[in-house]
C-alpha positions in Angstrom: -0.7 22.5 127.7 -0.8 20.1 124.8 -4.5 19.3 125.6 -5.4 23.0 125.7 -3.9 23.4 122.2 -6.0 20.4 120.9 -9.2 21.8 122.5 -8.6 25.3 121.2 -8.1 24.0 117.6 -10.8 24.7 115.1 -11.3 21.0 114.3 -11.9 20.2 117.9 -14.5 22.9 118.4 -16.4 21.9 115.3 -16.7 18.2 116.5 -17.6 19.2 120.1 -20.4 21.5 118.8 -21.7 18.6 116.7 -21.8 16.4 119.9 -23.6 19.1 121.8 -26.3 19.2 119.2 -26.8 15.5 118.9 -26.1 14.1 122.4 -27.9 15.0 125.4 -26.3 15.7 128.8 -24.8 12.9 130.7 -22.2 10.2 130.2 -22.7 9.8 126.5 -21.6 13.4 126.0 -18.5 12.9 128.1 -17.5 9.8 126.2 -18.0 11.7 122.9 -15.7 14.5 124.2 -13.0 12.0 125.0 -13.3 10.2 121.7 -12.9 13.5 119.8 -9.9 14.5 121.8 -8.3 11.1 121.4 -8.7 11.0 117.6 -7.2 14.5 117.4 -4.3 13.6 119.5 -3.6 10.5 117.3 -3.7 12.6 114.2 -1.4 15.2 115.7 1.1 12.5 116.7 1.1 11.0 113.1 2.0 14.5 111.7 5.1 14.9 113.9 3.5 17.0 116.5 3.1 20.1 114.3 -0.4 21.5 113.9 -1.9 21.3 110.4 -1.4 25.0 109.9 -1.3 26.5 106.4 2.1 28.1 107.2 3.8 24.7 106.8 3.0 24.7 103.1 5.1 27.9 102.4 7.7 27.3 99.7 11.3 27.0 100.7 12.2 29.9 98.4 11.0 32.3 101.0 13.8 31.2 103.4 17.0 33.2 103.4 19.9 31.3 101.7 22.4 29.7 104.1 25.3 31.0 102.1 24.3 34.7 102.6 23.8 35.3 106.3 24.1 39.0 105.8 20.8 39.1 103.8 17.8 40.9 105.3 14.9 38.9 106.8 12.7 36.8 104.4 9.7 39.2 104.8 11.7 41.9 103.2 12.5 42.0 99.4 15.9 40.5 98.7 18.6 43.1 97.8 20.5 42.6 94.6 23.8 40.7 95.2 25.8 43.7 94.0 24.6 45.7 96.9 26.1 43.4 99.4 29.7 44.8 100.2 31.0 41.4 101.3 30.0 39.7 98.1 31.3 42.5 95.8 34.9 41.3 95.3 33.8 37.8 94.3 31.5 39.3 91.6 34.3 41.2 89.8 35.3 39.8 86.5 38.8 38.4 86.1 39.9 41.3 84.0 39.6 43.6 87.0 42.2 41.6 89.0 45.2 43.6 90.4 48.0 44.4 88.0 50.2 41.8 89.7 48.2 39.1 88.1 49.1 40.3 84.6 52.0 38.5 82.9 55.4 40.0 83.9 57.5 41.5 81.1 60.3 39.2 79.9 63.5 39.6 81.9 66.6 40.8 80.0 68.8 38.0 78.9 71.9 37.6 81.2 75.2 38.7 79.6 77.2 35.8 78.2 80.1 35.0 80.5 83.6 35.6 79.2 86.6 33.8 80.8 89.9 35.3 79.6 93.5 34.7 80.6 95.7 37.9 80.7 99.4 37.2 80.2 101.1 40.1 82.0 104.8 40.0 82.8 107.0 38.8 85.7 105.2 38.8 89.1 107.8 41.2 90.6 107.2 43.8 88.0 104.9 46.8 88.7 103.2 46.1 85.4 102.0 42.8 86.9 100.4 44.7 89.8 98.8 47.0 87.2 97.2 44.1 85.3 95.9 42.7 88.6 94.4 46.1 89.5 92.7 46.5 86.1 91.3 42.9 86.1 89.8 43.6 89.6 88.0 46.7 88.4 86.7 45.0 85.3 85.3 42.1 87.3 83.6 44.5 89.8 81.9 46.5 87.0 81.1 43.5 84.7 80.9 40.3 86.8 80.3 38.3 83.6 83.9 39.0 82.5 86.4 36.9 84.4 90.0 38.0 83.7 92.7 35.8 85.2 96.2 37.4 85.3 99.0 35.0 84.5 102.8 35.6 84.9 104.7 35.6 81.6 108.0 36.6 80.0 106.7 39.8 78.5 105.3 41.0 75.1 107.0 38.6 72.7 106.0 35.6 74.8 102.5 36.9 75.2 102.1 37.2 71.4 103.3 33.7 70.9 100.9 32.4 73.6 98.0 34.4 72.0 98.8 32.9 68.6 98.6 29.4 70.2 95.3 30.2 72.0 96.8 29.8 75.5 95.9 33.4 76.5 93.5 35.9 75.0 94.8 39.2 76.5 98.4 40.3 77.0 100.8 43.1 77.8 102.2 44.2 74.4 104.7 46.8 73.5 104.2 49.0 70.5 107.3 47.6 68.9 106.3 43.9 69.4 102.8 44.8 68.0 104.3 46.3 64.9 106.7 43.5 64.3 104.1 40.7 64.8 101.4 42.4 62.7 103.8 43.3 59.9 105.8 40.0 59.9 109.1 41.5 61.0 112.1 40.3 62.9 111.3 37.1 64.9 107.7 37.2 63.5 108.7 37.2 59.8 107.7 33.5 59.4 104.6 33.7 61.7 102.8 37.0 61.7 99.9 37.7 64.0 97.3 39.4 61.9 94.6 38.8 64.5 96.3 41.0 67.1 94.2 44.0 68.2 95.2 46.6 70.7 92.9 47.8 73.5 95.1 50.7 74.9 98.6 52.0 75.7 99.1 53.0 79.3 102.7 54.3 79.4 105.9 54.7 77.6 108.3 52.0 78.7 111.6 53.6 79.2 114.8 51.4 78.7 117.2 51.7 81.7 120.6 50.3 81.1 121.6 49.9 84.8 125.1 49.0 86.1 126.6 48.9 89.6 129.1 51.6 90.4 131.5 48.9 91.6 131.6 47.5 88.0 133.5 50.6 86.8 131.3 50.7 83.6 130.4 54.3 82.6 129.4 54.0 78.9 127.5 51.6 76.7 130.8 50.6 75.0 132.1 49.6 78.5 129.6 46.7 78.5 131.6 44.9 75.7 132.7 41.5 77.0 131.0 42.0 80.4 128.4 39.7 82.1 125.2 41.5 81.6 121.5 40.7 81.7 119.6 42.2 78.6 116.2 42.0 80.2 113.5 39.5 81.2 114.1 36.2 79.5 111.9 35.9 76.4 110.6 39.4 76.6 110.3 42.0 73.9 112.6 44.3 75.8 115.3 41.6 75.9 115.1 41.3 72.1 115.2 45.1 71.6 118.1 45.6 73.9 120.1 42.9 72.1 119.4 44.4 68.7 120.3 47.9 69.9 123.6 46.8 71.4 124.5 44.7 68.3 123.8 47.8 66.2 126.3 49.7 68.4 128.8 46.9 68.1 128.7 46.2 71.8 128.9 42.4 72.6 128.3 41.6 76.3 128.3 38.1 77.7 124.6 37.7 78.2 123.2 36.3 81.5 119.7 35.0 80.9 117.0 35.0 83.6 114.1 36.8 85.1 114.2 40.1 87.1 114.9 38.3 90.4 117.8 36.4 88.9 119.3 39.6 87.5 118.9 41.5 90.8 120.6 38.8 92.9 123.4 38.4 90.3 124.1 42.2 90.5 124.1 42.1 94.3 126.4 39.1 94.2 128.7 40.8 91.7 128.2 38.0 89.2 127.1 40.4 86.5 127.7 44.2 86.1 124.1 45.2 85.4 120.8 44.6 83.6 118.2 46.2 81.3 114.9 47.2 82.9 112.1 48.6 80.7 109.4 50.5 82.6 108.1 53.8 83.7 110.5 55.8 85.8 110.9 55.6 88.7 111.0 51.9 88.3 110.3 50.1 91.7 112.9 47.3 91.1 115.6 49.8 90.4 114.7 51.8 93.5 114.8 48.6 95.6 118.2 47.7 94.2 119.5 51.1 95.1 118.9 50.4 98.8 121.7 47.8 98.8 123.8 48.7 95.7 125.1 52.0 94.4 124.0 52.3 90.8 124.7 54.1 87.6 122.3 54.4 84.6 124.0 54.7 81.2 123.3 57.6 78.9 122.8 57.3 75.1 124.5 59.9 72.9 122.7 61.5 70.0 124.7 59.4 67.5 123.8 56.2 69.4 120.1 57.2 69.5 120.2 57.8 65.7 121.5 54.2 65.3 118.8 52.9 67.7 116.1 54.5 65.5 117.6 52.9 62.4 117.3 49.4 63.8 114.1 50.0 65.8 112.1 52.6 63.9 109.0 52.2 66.1 110.8 53.4 69.3 110.7 56.9 70.7 113.4 59.0 72.3 113.1 59.6 76.0 114.8 61.8 78.5 114.7 61.2 82.3 115.5 64.2 84.6 118.2 64.1 87.3 117.4 62.6 90.7 114.4 60.6 89.6 116.8 58.0 91.0 118.9 59.0 93.9 122.2 60.5 92.9 121.6 59.7 89.2 122.1 62.6 86.7 119.7 63.2 83.8 120.1 60.6 81.0 118.8 60.0 77.5 117.5 56.7 76.2 114.7 55.2 74.2 111.2 54.0 74.9 108.4 51.9 73.5 104.7 52.1 74.1 103.5 49.6 76.7 99.9 48.5 76.2 97.3 45.8 76.4 96.4 43.7 73.3 93.7 41.1 72.7 92.9 38.5 70.1 90.4 39.5 67.4 88.1 36.6 68.4 87.2 38.3 71.7 83.8 39.8 71.1 83.3 43.5 70.4 81.0 43.8 73.4 83.6 42.3 75.8 86.4 44.4 74.4 84.2 47.5 74.7 83.4 46.8 78.3 87.1 46.1 79.2 88.2 49.5 77.9 85.3 51.3 79.4 85.8 49.8 82.9 89.5 50.5 82.8 89.2 54.1 81.9 86.3 54.8 84.2 88.2 53.3 87.1 91.5 55.1 86.3 91.7 56.8 89.7 91.4 53.6 91.6 93.9 51.8 89.4 96.4 54.6 89.8 96.5 54.0 93.5 98.0 50.5 92.7 100.2 51.8 89.8 101.6 55.2 90.6 103.0 56.0 87.1 99.4 56.3 85.8 98.6 59.3 88.0 98.7 62.0 85.3 98.4 59.8 82.1 95.6 60.3 79.7 95.3 56.8 78.3 93.0 57.5 75.3 95.3 60.3 74.1 98.5 58.2 74.7 96.9 55.4 72.8 96.0 57.8 70.0 99.7 58.7 69.8 101.3 55.3 70.0 98.8 53.0 68.2 100.4 52.0 64.8 98.6 48.7 64.5 94.8 48.1 64.5 92.7 48.6 67.6 90.0 46.0 68.5 86.6 47.2 67.1 85.1 47.2 70.6 87.9 49.5 71.8 87.5 51.7 68.8 83.8 52.1 69.5 84.4 53.2 73.0 87.0 55.8 71.9 84.6 57.2 69.3 82.0 57.6 72.1 84.4 59.7 74.1 85.6 61.8 71.1 89.0 60.3 70.4 89.8 59.6 66.8 92.6 57.5 65.3 94.6 57.4 62.0 93.8 54.9 59.3 96.6 52.5 60.4 94.9 52.1 63.8 91.4 51.5 62.5 90.2 47.9 62.8 89.9 46.1 59.4 86.5 44.8 60.6 85.2 48.4 60.7 86.7 49.7 57.5 
């Protein structure tokens, strides 16, 4: 087959025709044929076996590029790169990249954490459970605010601890707030001008409770008897002592917390105790299950004397049978609220009040006396010392206004 190709080539034909014209027939012509063929074979071998055809000189540019297998054959005109669907995405400029490649907007800065200690009251008190319920709701709504509820001796102790920086939030009575802010009574030498109120959640009614077995039926009957004036160190303890002193009643005071007082009454070591709280008070109801009780009534003249020595208190009347077999009685009450140090930020104070009021239904399940209480309106009535500016801002937003004495000095 290779020999046929050599013979059929144009060069071979030209040389053979030349031999035919010069050589005659016979051996000389045959030798000439063989010589021509041998020289052509040698030339072909030196060129790599490829015939010396003009096609071998075609430029490489006519070959399709290796990187574009989808291009049409080389004999056809090359299509512009943009017409190749597979190549189109790579040809797009960077500006046409998907939106995800664009810089993301700056994220909002996280809220600054606030860690606060809330001095409440004795752990057996319903008001302690109230503080725990409120702190839980605040943490759920604003995780950056961590409120840790701490047991305490009540309003006066809370104010002293706030003054010392031990706590930042506390259960405060309206009377203790007025005394500490205005440098009265036990605070005359160390006023607390940085105290700011957040809200008042109830009127704390003073119950002067005695056992029926004691035989005591009037306030005067407490004279000379062993009697607990209230939670040791609390504002209610100080108020009860001041009221009894104004009425010239001098019991033998038994100091202690609520548990101490309850056990002492059951053991007949004392005749009774003072319990400030919203009726019906759970500790009184519990004591009634083992001990028949009597709650002492204040006459009008006695209440007038109370108002003279404690002008910030309110007069309160409790209907019959709020406590089993106890007739209606008159007494006095103070506002029970939550105060905070001025150094707590306005944003944190605002969030605390907002979370409390918006979660009022949930909180009321843990503290029944709140069921029908409108806290903003009660605060409007009882606040006689400045609110925190964050609390005042929230009350303005919901349309509750306050007199000048309750306005934060920072906002005036």
